[in-house]
C-alpha positions in Angstrom: 28.9 29.9 -10.1 25.2 30.1 -9.8 24.4 26.1 -10.3 21.3 25.1 -8.8 21.4 22.6 -5.7 21.6 19.1 -6.9 18.4 17.7 -5.2 18.7 14.9 -2.0 22.3 13.9 -2.7 24.3 13.4 0.2 27.3 16.2 0.6 30.5 14.6 1.7 32.7 16.7 4.1 36.6 16.6 3.3 37.3 15.0 6.6 35.1 11.8 5.7 37.1 11.0 3.3 39.5 8.9 5.5 36.5 6.7 6.3 36.6 5.1 2.8 38.8 2.5 1.4 39.7 4.3 -1.9 37.9 6.7 -4.3 37.1 7.9 -7.5 36.3 11.4 -8.1 34.5 12.6 -11.0 34.4 16.6 -12.0 33.7 18.7 -14.7 36.7 20.6 -16.7 36.8 24.2 -16.1 39.5 25.5 -18.2 41.5 22.6 -18.7 41.9 21.7 -14.9 39.1 20.6 -11.9 36.7 23.4 -11.0 37.6 25.8 -8.6 34.6 24.2 -6.1 36.6 21.0 -6.1 40.0 22.4 -5.7 38.4 24.0 -2.4 37.3 20.7 -1.4 40.7 19.1 -1.8 42.5 22.3 0.0 40.4 21.5 2.9 42.3 18.2 3.2 45.5 19.7 4.8 44.8 18.0 8.3 44.4 14.7 6.5 47.6 15.1 4.4 49.2 16.2 7.9 48.5 13.0 9.5 48.7 10.6 6.3 45.4 9.5 6.7 44.6 9.1 2.9 48.1 7.4 1.9 48.3 4.1 0.4 44.5 4.3 -0.8 43.9 3.5 -4.5 42.2 6.8 -6.5 40.9 7.3 -9.4 39.2 10.2 -11.7 37.0 10.9 -14.5 35.9 14.3 -15.9 33.8 15.7 -18.8 34.3 18.5 -21.0 31.7 20.2 -23.3 33.8 19.9 -26.3 36.1 17.6 -28.2 39.1 20.2 -27.1 38.1 21.1 -23.7 41.0 20.2 -21.7 40.7 16.7 -21.0 44.4 15.9 -20.7 45.4 18.8 -18.7 42.5 18.2 -16.4 43.8 14.8 -15.5 47.3 16.0 -14.9 46.2 18.8 -12.8 44.2 16.3 -10.9 46.5 13.8 -10.2 48.7 16.1 -8.2 46.4 16.4 -5.8 46.1 12.5 -4.9 50.0 12.2 -5.1 50.5 14.8 -2.6 48.5 12.6 -0.3 50.5 9.3 -1.1 47.0 8.1 -2.8 47.8 5.3 -5.4 46.8 6.8 -8.8 44.7 4.1 -10.4 43.7 5.4 -13.9 40.7 4.1 -15.6 42.8 3.8 -19.4 41.7 3.7 -22.5 40.1 0.3 -22.6 37.4 0.5 -24.9 38.4 -1.5 -27.9 38.9 -0.4 -31.7 35.6 1.3 -31.5 37.3 4.3 -29.5 39.0 5.2 -32.8 36.2 5.7 -35.0 35.2 9.3 -36.2 31.9 8.7 -37.9 30.0 10.1 -35.0 31.0 11.9 -31.8 31.0 9.9 -28.7 31.1 10.8 -25.1 
């Protein structure tokens, strides 16, 4: 999608996920779901699924959008299915920001 490289940040391969104790995945929203690049990354984990190497590991997600109506809810719903197919334990971050999360005077995010 013509995005520039992101500097010297390490790049993990799908098979390296088996070495982790748990995950928190973050990605932007693209038309109400995870972007194709991240979906392709998860699609490459079929071998891990076959051998159940990710089963039982805790996993959470966070995501961002460019607008208030950018598809945040559907992004979460479509991402969770990828985790549960592997048998990961979904750990939601939740809405734990207190009463301030309901203020509408300024844009937050």
